[in-house]
BALOBA-1460 file (C-alpha; in Angstrom, 3 decimals):
// residues 84
<rec num="1" residu="m" x="6.249" y="181.650" z="138.226"/>
<rec num="2" residu="a" x="7.680" y="184.779" z="139.831"/>
<rec num="3" residu="l" x="10.846" y="186.229" z="138.338"/>
<rec num="4" residu="r" x="13.466" y="188.134" z="140.262"/>
<rec num="5" residu="g" x="14.929" y="191.340" z="138.824"/>
<rec num="6" residu="e" x="18.024" y="189.736" z="137.336"/>
<rec num="7" residu="q" x="15.886" y="187.077" z="135.657"/>
<rec num="8" residu="l" x="13.745" y="189.735" z="133.977"/>
<rec num="9" residu="d" x="16.756" y="190.846" z="131.962"/>
<rec num="10" residu="d" x="16.852" y="187.411" z="130.341"/>
<rec num="11" residu="v" x="13.186" y="187.490" z="129.274"/>
<rec num="12" residu="e" x="12.561" y="188.797" z="125.779"/>
<rec num="13" residu="a" x="9.081" y="189.493" z="124.505"/>
<rec num="14" residu="p" x="8.483" y="188.285" z="120.959"/>
<rec num="15" residu="g" x="8.792" y="190.999" z="118.350"/>
<rec num="16" residu="v" x="10.301" y="193.510" z="120.780"/>
<rec num="17" residu="r" x="13.669" y="195.000" z="119.946"/>
<rec num="18" residu="e" x="16.329" y="195.081" z="122.593"/>
<rec num="19" residu="r" x="16.626" y="198.596" z="123.947"/>
<rec num="20" residu="p" x="20.081" y="199.940" z="123.060"/>
<rec num="21" residu="q" x="22.397" y="201.459" z="125.598"/>
<rec num="22" residu="r" x="22.446" y="205.206" z="125.626"/>
<rec num="23" residu="p" x="25.701" y="206.550" z="124.201"/>
<rec num="24" residu="a" x="28.080" y="207.641" z="126.933"/>
<rec num="25" residu="t" x="29.330" y="211.119" z="126.238"/>
<rec num="26" residu="h" x="32.003" y="211.569" z="128.849"/>
<rec num="27" residu="r" x="34.822" y="209.771" z="130.668"/>
<rec num="28" residu="g" x="34.220" y="211.260" z="134.060"/>
<rec num="29" residu="h" x="32.544" y="214.043" z="135.950"/>
<rec num="30" residu="r" x="35.322" y="216.532" z="135.123"/>
<rec num="31" residu="q" x="35.008" y="216.003" z="131.371"/>
<rec num="32" residu="r" x="31.236" y="215.923" z="131.218"/>
<rec num="33" residu="q" x="29.829" y="217.930" z="128.343"/>
<rec num="34" residu="p" x="26.123" y="218.480" z="127.801"/>
<rec num="35" residu="v" x="24.769" y="216.947" z="124.595"/>
<rec num="36" residu="k" x="21.189" y="218.241" z="124.929"/>
<rec num="37" residu="d" x="19.254" y="217.829" z="121.679"/>
<rec num="38" residu="q" x="22.261" y="217.841" z="119.387"/>
<rec num="39" residu="d" x="22.941" y="215.168" z="116.805"/>
<rec num="40" residu="p" x="26.314" y="213.979" z="115.472"/>
<rec num="41" residu="s" x="26.343" y="216.698" z="112.820"/>
<rec num="42" residu="t" x="26.601" y="219.385" z="115.514"/>
<rec num="43" residu="w" x="28.266" y="217.508" z="118.389"/>
<rec num="44" residu="k" x="30.947" y="214.808" z="118.619"/>
<rec num="45" residu="p" x="32.525" y="213.161" z="121.666"/>
<rec num="46" residu="p" x="35.648" y="214.970" z="122.860"/>
<rec num="47" residu="l" x="37.765" y="211.829" z="122.308"/>
<rec num="48" residu="s" x="38.134" y="210.854" z="118.648"/>
<rec num="49" residu="s" x="38.981" y="207.313" z="119.812"/>
<rec num="50" residu="y" x="35.312" y="207.052" z="120.904"/>
<rec num="51" residu="y" x="33.788" y="208.121" z="117.560"/>
<rec num="52" residu="c" x="33.273" y="204.558" z="116.286"/>
<rec num="53" residu="t" x="31.528" y="203.360" z="119.445"/>
<rec num="54" residu="y" x="29.411" y="206.501" z="119.678"/>
<rec num="55" residu="a" x="28.282" y="206.255" z="116.039"/>
<rec num="56" residu="k" x="27.323" y="202.584" z="116.385"/>
<rec num="57" residu="m" x="25.332" y="203.297" z="119.541"/>
<rec num="58" residu="w" x="23.614" y="206.293" z="117.918"/>
<rec num="59" residu="i" x="22.571" y="204.174" z="114.943"/>
<rec num="60" residu="a" x="21.334" y="201.367" z="117.225"/>
<rec num="61" residu="s" x="19.194" y="203.866" z="119.109"/>
<rec num="62" residu="k" x="17.714" y="205.284" z="115.886"/>
<rec num="63" residu="y" x="16.972" y="201.750" z="114.663"/>
<rec num="64" residu="h" x="15.340" y="200.775" z="117.947"/>
<rec num="65" residu="w" x="12.949" y="203.729" z="117.894"/>
<rec num="66" residu="f" x="12.312" y="203.569" z="114.096"/>
<rec num="67" residu="l" x="13.784" y="207.049" z="113.594"/>
<rec num="68" residu="k" x="15.149" y="208.319" z="110.285"/>
<rec num="69" residu="l" x="18.553" y="209.905" z="109.847"/>
<rec num="70" residu="q" x="18.842" y="213.459" z="108.560"/>
<rec num="71" residu="s" x="21.306" y="213.830" z="105.683"/>
<rec num="72" residu="s" x="23.751" y="215.938" z="107.744"/>
<rec num="73" residu="e" x="23.516" y="213.430" z="110.577"/>
<rec num="74" residu="k" x="24.197" y="210.549" z="108.172"/>
<rec num="75" residu="t" x="27.277" y="212.288" z="106.764"/>
<rec num="76" residu="a" x="28.665" y="212.888" z="110.267"/>
<rec num="77" residu="l" x="28.003" y="209.262" z="111.272"/>
<rec num="78" residu="q" x="29.720" y="207.949" z="108.139"/>
<rec num="79" residu="s" x="32.739" y="210.069" z="108.989"/>
<rec num="80" residu="m" x="32.787" y="208.706" z="112.547"/>
<rec num="81" residu="l" x="32.392" y="205.129" z="111.308"/>
<rec num="82" residu="n" x="35.486" y="205.603" z="109.134"/>
<rec num="83" residu="t" x="37.476" y="205.620" z="112.390"/>
<rec num="84" residu="c" x="36.451" y="202.030" z="113.190"/>
């Protein structure tokens, strides 16, 4: 059976984690700020109202790729999650 592109999104391989969305770091082209290789301990979104969403997406990405949190990164994420 051939699947079209939109049907492929509904297919989940057993034992494979869903790939998380990449955290958005800007509201528009005028407010775009480069994140580069920075983590939440050295960079935060410019809008504090976005901290909660950003932290949750960061954690989901770390979980997906089996990556560990650094202690400074964990502290920054806990602070951002307090805004939820």
